[in-house]
VOBA-1610 file (N, C-alpha, C; in pm, whole numbers, padded with zeros to 5 digits, always signed):
BEGIN
Met+02551+17594+04450Met+02632+17664+04554Met+02655+17631+04703Pro+02558+17676+04803Pro+02550+17669+04909Pro+02595+17513+04983Met+02589+17410+04885Met+02648+17301+04914Met+02772+17268+04900Ile+02806+17346+04800Ile+03000+17299+04749Ile+03042+17394+04881Arg+02993+17485+04913Arg+03043+17571+05043Arg+03034+17462+05133Phe+02947+17418+05194Phe+02916+17294+05271Phe+03006+17206+05331Ile+03059+17137+05156Ile+03143+17036+05159Ile+03224+17112+05205Lys+03346+17189+05135Lys+03464+17259+05164Lys+03459+17316+05317Arg+03342+17322+05354Arg+03350+17357+05526Arg+03395+17230+05580Leu+03340+17095+05581Leu+03356+16983+05634Leu+03492+16930+05571Phe+03538+16904+05434Phe+03628+16889+05413Phe+03747+16997+05362Pro+03801+17054+05439Pro+03868+17219+05360Pro+03988+17133+05324Ser+04083+17175+05205Ser+04173+17168+05161Ser+04281+17206+05252Lys+04415+17132+05248Lys+04483+17244+05329Lys+04629+17225+05249Arg+04692+17360+05213Arg+04789+17362+05113Arg+04928+17331+05208Pro+05022+17256+05150Pro+05131+17216+05226Pro+05252+17360+05290Thr+05258+17355+05375Thr+05321+17442+05455Thr+05474+17499+05420His+05482+17618+05348His+05635+17625+05260His+05725+17638+05384Pro+05851+17588+05315Pro+05974+17562+05393Pro+05971+17713+05455Ala+05965+17829+05407Ala+06019+17959+05436Ala+05898+17970+05595Ile+05796+17950+05576Ile+05719+17985+05703Ile+05754+17869+05858Val+05773+17714+05766Val+05819+17624+05908Val+05937+17733+05925Ala+06045+17744+05832Ala+06145+17783+05987Ala+06105+17931+05986Asn+06028+18024+05970Asn+06004+18110+06012Asn+05925+18059+06164Asn+05843+18005+06189Asn+05768+17957+06300Asn+05884+17891+06426Leu+05976+17818+06391Leu+06087+17757+06449Leu+06174+17885+06552Ile+06234+17956+06453Ile+06296+18050+06496Ile+06227+18126+06589Ser+06100+18189+06563Ser+06018+18273+06662Ser+06000+18176+06749Val+05990+18071+06773Val+05946+17980+06940Val+06078+18010+06997Ala+06176+18023+06891Ala+06333+18004+07001Ala+06381+18143+06997Ser+06298+18247+06942Ser+06359+18361+06983Ser+06341+18422+07157Asn+06479+18453+07154Asn+06494+18511+07314Asn+06445+18660+07332Lys+06340+18639+07389Lys+06251+18816+07400Lys+06325+18897+07560Lys+06422+18820+07610Lys+06459+18923+07747Lys+06611+18908+07702Leu+06666+18945+07535Leu+06814+19009+07507Leu+06746+19169+07548Pro+06877+19226+07563Pro+06857+19404+07544Pro+06833+19433+07346Val+06753+19497+07396Val+06761+19579+07242Val+06890+19564+07180Arg+06984+19627+07226Arg+07100+19670+07177Arg+07162+19548+07097Glu+07147+19414+07147Glu+07213+19284+07104Glu+07097+19275+06989Cys+06979+19312+06957Cys+06852+19243+06872Cys+06857+19300+06751Glu+06817+19182+06698Glu+06801+19202+06509Glu+06670+19261+06462Phe+06653+19410+06432Phe+06484+19363+06398Phe+06532+19448+06218Val+06394+19379+06168Val+06365+19417+06035Val+06203+19529+06045Val+06242+19653+06014Val+06173+19733+05996Val+06066+19719+05846Phe+05952+19754+05846Phe+05889+19680+05660Phe+05771+19758+05655Asp+05736+19780+05565Asp+05609+19859+05519Asp+05541+19755+05411Thr+05417+19775+05409Thr+05353+19748+05258Thr+05254+19853+05169Glu+05253+19829+05068Glu+05116+19936+04979Glu+05083+19825+04961Leu+04928+19881+04955Leu+04839+19817+04911Leu+04691+19852+04805Thr+04610+19777+04741Thr+04524+19813+04711Thr+04388+19923+04780Gly+04378+19863+04875Gly+04287+19941+04916Gly+04298+19874+05101Leu+04200+19901+05179Leu+04207+19852+05291Leu+04118+19761+05369Asn+04057+19697+05270Asn+03966+19551+05235Asn+04048+19475+05280Leu+04069+19423+05388Leu+04118+19291+05416Leu+04073+19183+05331Arg+03961+19147+05266Arg+03888+19040+05233Arg+03918+19035+05051Lys+03895+19191+05020Lys+03913+19201+04854Lys+04029+19270+04831Asp+04112+19332+04902Asp+04231+19440+04867Asp+04372+19353+04872Glu+04467+19395+04828Glu+04559+19294+04806Glu+04709+19375+04840Ile+04819+19295+04825Ile+04947+19385+04877Ile+05021+19398+04763Ile+05064+19499+04704Ile+05126+19528+04572Ile+05227+19573+04604Ala+05317+19617+04704Ala+05447+19627+04735Ala+05497+19626+04913Ile+05635+19523+04906Ile+05672+19555+05039Ile+05806+19586+05052Gly+05854+19684+05132Gly+06030+19703+05147Gly+06027+19720+05276Ala+06121+19690+05282Ala+06206+19661+05482Ala+06362+19693+05468Val+06401+19745+05615Val+06555+19781+05609Val+06556+19688+05765Arg+06695+19645+05751Arg+06748+19568+05862Arg+06813+19708+05971Ile+06758+19670+06122Ile+06839+19705+06228Ile+06929+19592+06308Lys+07067+19670+06297Lys+07138+19549+06405Lys+07204+19688+06486Lys+07222+19598+06612Lys+07258+19683+06737Lys+07239+19853+06743Met+07121+19835+06735Met+07048+19978+06734Met+07071+20068+06580Arg+07165+20030+06498Arg+07207+20095+06351Arg+07117+20095+06259Ile+07069+20141+06187Ile+07008+20129+06065Ile+07084+20101+05954Cys+07056+19942+05900Cys+07173+19888+05805Cys+07123+19951+05626Cys+07163+20077+05597Cys+07101+20157+05469Cys+07129+20009+05377Asp+07216+19938+05355Asp+07259+19855+05265Asp+07224+19679+05277Asp+07115+19701+05351Asp+07098+19559+05372Asp+06905+19585+05362Thr+06820+19623+05246Thr+06712+19643+05221Thr+06656+19571+05164Tyr+06531+19547+05164Tyr+06412+19442+05086Tyr+06347+19534+05028Tyr+06302+19528+04867Tyr+06186+19586+04803Tyr+06149+19515+04727Ala+06008+19510+04674Ala+05958+19417+04552Ala+05823+19485+04557Leu+05807+19482+04395Leu+05645+19553+04373Leu+05589+19364+04323Ile+05439+19369+04365Ile+05344+19271+04378Ile+05233+19270+04277Lys+05238+19187+04212Lys+05160+19194+04069Lys+05030+19141+04137Pro+04923+19224+04135Pro+04786+19158+04235Pro+04686+19071+04078Arg+04610+19005+04203Arg+04563+18914+04100Arg+04416+19020+04039Gly+04393+19079+04114Gly+04289+19187+04048Gly+04332+19284+04000Lys+04231+19443+04037Lys+04246+19540+03923Lys+04363+19613+03943Leu+04467+19644+03857Leu+04562+19675+03869Leu+04553+19858+03901His+04484+19930+03881His+04446+20025+03908His+04308+20024+04015Thr+04341+20093+04094Thr+04259+20155+04217Thr+04284+20341+04241Ala+04140+20319+04382Ala+04169+20473+04410Ala+04316+20471+04449Ser+04376+20399+04557Ser+04498+20386+04626Ser+04589+20448+04532Thr+04577+20445+04412Thr+04712+20438+04278Thr+04745+20571+04305Leu+04642+20704+04357Leu+04676+20803+04335Leu+04746+20844+04451Ile+04728+20742+04565Ile+04831+20771+04730Ile+04958+20738+04701His+04981+20572+04644His+05121+20508+04642His+05193+20557+04470Arg+05098+20617+04386Arg+05145+20627+04258Arg+05241+20502+04194Ile+05210+20404+04235Ile+05231+20288+04163Ile+05141+20271+04035Thr+05210+20309+03937Thr+05139+20258+03804Thr+05103+20134+03736Pro+04920+20072+03687Pro+04952+19968+03628Pro+05071+19911+03584Arg+05122+20004+03487Arg+05233+19947+03391Arg+05375+19879+03497Glu+05422+19955+03580Glu+05481+19884+03677Glu+05431+19762+03725Leu+05338+19761+03745Leu+05235+19632+03807Leu+05246+19521+03722Lys+05234+19546+03622Lys+05223+19445+03496Lys+05331+19344+03461Gly+05438+19403+03503Gly+05542+19372+03493Gly+05617+19271+03616Ala+05558+19358+03755Ala+05553+19268+03892Ala+05557+19133+03889Glu+05625+19052+03991Glu+05592+18929+03997Glu+05488+18882+04083Pro+05413+18759+04099Pro+05309+18764+04160Pro+05331+18676+04277Ile+05276+18738+04373Ile+05290+18730+04583Ile+05369+18628+04619Ile+05297+18503+04557Ile+05399+18394+04588Ile+05547+18317+04548Asp+05590+18403+04465Asp+05712+18423+04433Asp+05747+18554+04531Val+05759+18640+04574Val+05810+18752+04650Val+05812+18693+04812Leu+05652+18645+04866Leu+05678+18592+04971Leu+05773+18540+05058Pro+05804+18430+04947Pro+05904+18336+05047Pro+06066+18417+05065Arg+06092+18497+04948Arg+06195+18584+04961Arg+06244+18638+05096Phe+06104+18765+05114Phe+06074+18834+05231Phe+06025+18792+05370Ile+06015+18633+05404Ile+06039+18595+05495Ile+06179+18576+05535Asp+06235+18505+05459Asp+06401+18466+05401Asp+06464+18582+05480Phe+06427+18688+05434Phe+06478+18830+05447Phe+06501+18865+05577Cys+06319+18846+05666Cys+06361+18864+05840Cys+06398+18752+05877Gly+06474+18639+05814Gly+06534+18586+05924Gly+06440+18584+06044Gly+06528+18548+06153Gly+06529+18513+06304Gly+06482+18672+06392Ala+06476+18805+06307Ala+06464+18941+06353Ala+06292+18947+06399Phe+06292+19030+06467Phe+06186+19099+06513Phe+06140+19165+06446Leu+05984+19186+06431Leu+05959+19299+06357Leu+05915+19378+06353Val+05928+19528+06306Val+05888+19648+06356Val+05807+19719+06219Gly+05683+19786+06273Gly+05631+19872+06187Gly+05529+19979+06293His+05504+20024+06189His+05409+20194+06217His+05265+20147+06143His+05194+20108+06258His+05043+20062+06292His+05018+19928+06238Val+05137+19846+06312Val+05193+19719+06235Val+05099+19632+06197Ser+05001+19631+06313Ser+04906+19482+06271Ser+04827+19509+06167Leu+04836+19646+06060Leu+04774+19636+05917Leu+04849+19544+05850Asp+04935+19585+05834Asp+05055+19533+05738Asp+05082+19401+05773Leu+05057+19329+05880Leu+05057+19144+05926Leu+04928+19137+05916Lys+04835+19186+05898Lys+04669+19124+05847Lys+04747+19065+05699Phe+04770+19170+05580Phe+04774+19137+05496Phe+04878+19049+05506Val+04974+19067+05511Val+05083+18981+05484Val+05020+18837+05548Asn+04993+18788+05646Asn+04966+18698+05683Asn+04827+18606+05636Arg+04764+18692+05593Arg+04624+18649+05480Arg+04734+18554+05403Ala+04776+18678+05287Ala+04843+18636+05205Ala+04924+18472+05224Cys+05032+18503+05306Cys+05077+18346+05351Cys+04981+18266+05380Glu+04915+18274+05480Glu+04828+18149+05538Glu+04741+18091+05327Asn+04717+18211+05274Asn+04655+18143+05144Asn+04715+18066+05018Phe+04901+18100+05027Phe+04935+18131+04948Phe+05069+17969+04966Leu+05113+18001+05131Leu+05218+17947+05186Leu+05179+17833+05234Gly+05011+17841+05307Gly+05022+17749+05393Gly+05021+17749+05557Gly+05080+17842+05574Gly+05087+17941+05732Gly+05099+18054+05727Val+05116+18134+05857Val+05161+18221+05923Val+05284+18238+05979Ile+05295+18420+05973Ile+05444+18454+06037Ile+05409+18463+06209Gln+05534+18401+06242Gln+05464+18419+06442Gln+05584+18494+06442Ser+05635+18585+06366Ser+05786+18643+06437Ser+05711+18779+06559Ser+05782+18805+06623Ser+05701+18917+06749Ser+05746+19043+06679Ser+05623+19148+06716Ser+05613+19242+06629Ser+05577+19431+06736Leu+05680+19478+06682Leu+05651+19582+06783Leu+05619+19749+06730Asp+05499+19785+06735Asp+05446+19873+06636Asp+05493+20000+06691Thr+05564+20072+06635Thr+05563+20269+06653Thr+05482+20336+06674Met+05406+20335+06630Met+05249+20417+06676Met+05241+20369+06819Arg+05246+20236+06846Arg+05168+20217+06977Arg+05294+20275+07139Leu+05457+20271+07079Leu+05568+20327+07100Leu+05527+20470+07146Ala+05498+20572+06997Ala+05498+20712+07056Ala+05356+20746+07133Met+05296+20662+07110Met+05142+20726+07220Met+05211+20671+07376Ala+05313+20592+07397Ala+05300+20554+07517Ala+05425+20681+07535Tyr+05532+20681+07456Tyr+05647+20818+07478Tyr+05582+20906+07543Lys+05515+20972+07473Lys+05418+21107+07463Lys+05325+21063+07590Ala+05282+20993+07631Ala+05199+20977+07799Ala+05301+20991+07878Ser+05445+20917+07855Ser+05481+20965+07978Ser+05564+21089+07973Met+05623+21200+07875Met+05637+21302+07871Met+05506+21389+07931Ser+05406+21375+07936Ser+05287+21453+07949Ser+05234+21422+08119Gly+05247+21280+08142Gly+05180+21238+08263Gly+05077+21254+08310Pro+04981+21316+08385Pro+04830+21320+08366Pro+04798+21437+08290Tyr+04848+21511+08237Tyr+04791+21602+08129Tyr+04782+21518+08029Phe+04832+21418+07962Phe+04795+21349+07866Phe+04681+21330+07774Asp+04635+21399+07652Asp+04582+21370+07566Asp+04528+21264+07511His+04441+21145+07622His+04413+21005+07512His+04321+21043+07389His+04295+21114+07390His+04162+21174+07260His+04218+21206+07181Glu+04365+21252+07152Glu+04482+21312+07076Glu+04396+21301+06924Lys+04400+21411+06846Lys+04429+21386+06678Lys+04499+21261+06643Gln+04397+21167+06585Gln+04473+21059+06519Gln+04603+21090+06409Asn+04533+21166+06332Asn+04667+21287+06269Asn+04826+21307+06283Ser+04795+21285+06461Ser+04924+21311+06502Ser+05023+21234+06509Tyr+04928+21073+06510Tyr+05038+20993+06504Tyr+05066+20922+06397Arg+05062+20969+06276Arg+05062+20949+06148Arg+05243+20973+06160Leu+05287+20868+06071Leu+05445+20860+06064Leu+05485+20982+06022Ala+05454+21031+05904Ala+05493+21169+05896Ala+05482+21305+06024Ser+05376+21270+06062Ser+05344+21401+06179Ser+05441+21387+06294Leu+05451+21213+06323Leu+05550+21205+06446Leu+05710+21255+06369Ser+05740+21214+06265Ser+05886+21210+06239Ser+05898+21398+06225Glu+05804+21482+06196Glu+05842+21577+06174Glu+05806+21650+06293Glu+05756+21626+06415Glu+05714+21620+06522Glu+05884+21638+06635Phe+05934+21526+06568Phe+06067+21476+06669Phe+06185+21508+06613His+06136+21598+06467His+06293+21649+06366His+06355+21544+06312Leu+06299+21450+06294Leu+06384+21303+06203Leu+06394+21362+06075Pro+06492+21291+05974Pro+06516+21300+05882Pro+06378+21261+05775Arg+06345+21302+05687Arg+06215+21264+05605Arg+06255+21236+05459Phe+06153+21116+05462Phe+06165+21024+05361Phe+06059+21065+05322Glu+06072+21000+05133Glu+05921+21010+05040Glu+05791+20943+05140Glu+05709+20980+05117Glu+05591+20926+05170Glu+05512+20796+05054His+05433+20709+05137His+05347+20625+05025His+05459+20528+04960Asn+05613+20515+04983Asn+05665+20413+04914Asn+05705+20302+05009Ala+05714+20151+04979Ala+05738+20077+05117Ala+05848+20101+05134Leu+05965+20092+05081Leu+06071+20097+05109Leu+06117+20263+05223Gln+06078+20383+05152Gln+06096+20496+05193Gln+06055+20493+05319Asp+05923+20479+05340Asp+05828+20409+05475Asp+05898+20384+05605Ala+05939+20213+05513Ala+06015+20169+05635Ala+06141+20213+05683Leu+06214+20298+05607Leu+06355+20395+05671Leu+06257+20497+05740Gln+06195+20547+05717Gln+06113+20663+05810Gln+06078+20592+05961Thr+06039+20484+05929Thr+05988+20390+06030Thr+06114+20357+06151Ala+06175+20334+06038Ala+06326+20266+06119Ala+06404+20381+06234Tyr+06358+20548+06142Tyr+06477+20623+06254Tyr+06376+20657+06363Leu+06202+20640+06336Leu+06123+20688+06429Leu+06147+20575+06541Phe+06146+20468+06519Phe+06155+20365+06631Phe+06362+20367+06687Ile+06446+20411+06634Ile+06547+20420+06715Ile+06538+20534+06762Tyr+06425+20703+06710Tyr+06465+20787+06848Tyr+06353+20709+06954Leu+06234+20650+06912Leu+06148+20644+07061Leu+06238+20529+07109Ile+06325+20463+07141Ile+06384+20347+07207Ile+06479+20418+07297His+06593+20559+07247His+06677+20610+07277His+06604+20715+07389Lys+06492+20763+07362Lys+06384+20846+07438Lys+06313+20775+07576Met+06283+20701+07531Met+06180+20607+07606Met+06218+20573+07793Arg+06378+20538+07820Arg+06416+20444+07883Arg+06551+20551+07938Ser+06556+20670+07825Ser+06656+20759+07910Ser+06796+20706+07912Gly+06809+20603+07794Gly+06986+20586+07791Gly+06947+20424+07798Asn+06903+20366+07935Asn+06873+20229+07962Asn+06740+20172+07882Met+06805+20069+07771Met+06725+20040+07670Met+06645+19927+07707Gly+06694+19874+07814Gly+06634+19765+07838Gly+06580+19647+07742Thr+06505+19531+07756Thr+06463+19422+07663Thr+06381+19459+07566Val+06386+19364+07488Val+06288+19347+07378Val+06139+19317+07442Ser+06166+19240+07538Ser+06031+19193+07624Ser+05958+19358+07694Asp+06034+19416+07728Asp+05998+19562+07782Asp+05918+19642+07699Tyr+05962+19596+07622Tyr+05894+19736+07461Tyr+05757+19628+07410Leu+05741+19507+07406Leu+05666+19421+07336Leu+05527+19414+07454Lys+05584+19443+07541Lys+05436+19515+07622Lys+05359+19606+07609Ile+05396+19707+07532Ile+05324+19840+07473Ile+05335+19830+07332Gly+05418+19790+07225Gly+05456+19829+07119Gly+05375+19710+07024Ser+05294+19623+07071Ser+05258+19489+07007Ser+05141+19499+06982
//
């Protein structure tokens, strides 16, 4: 077995890059981050997972909603359940409540990912603690599609931290409890419409409301460019 691993390292097999990944990478390189956010398109997304271990856990749902001209396009959404290769029931089932029966009839991730990438198009991505979702998405993309998504992303959790710091000035508590930056906690604090938790599409909608709220609040009406927010929200 050690010899097999050694040979694989010397001669790694390269999966052909899927056209969806190629298109995403080309669009991402050409994207203009200096545009005002009012003129930009965003896709806010969320995933549900079998667990938080990047090596062994999998994505079982992806939800996304589009934002244009800083308005949520409720008629332009994406949602898919994904059948994992491993167990259909894990400890996380009690959180996201997606049953093994639902997952058994779902599509494999190799079929879902290209459609999700096509849905994203040339939009900038937004998520709450987005690095976690992107790690799982890009690991799956690399495994099944031969490449990773290169779209720039903004993290509403980091944006919220920056906003609260700007409001509190030198009195901002950098050791504030992490729970206060949960999506639900921030939405309640800012009196935003509330959606069902731990559903990928509902969480994407909740994040979209939080994103628009923060963009409006952080620069007092002068929204700035995408680049301004990438510095703090990526």
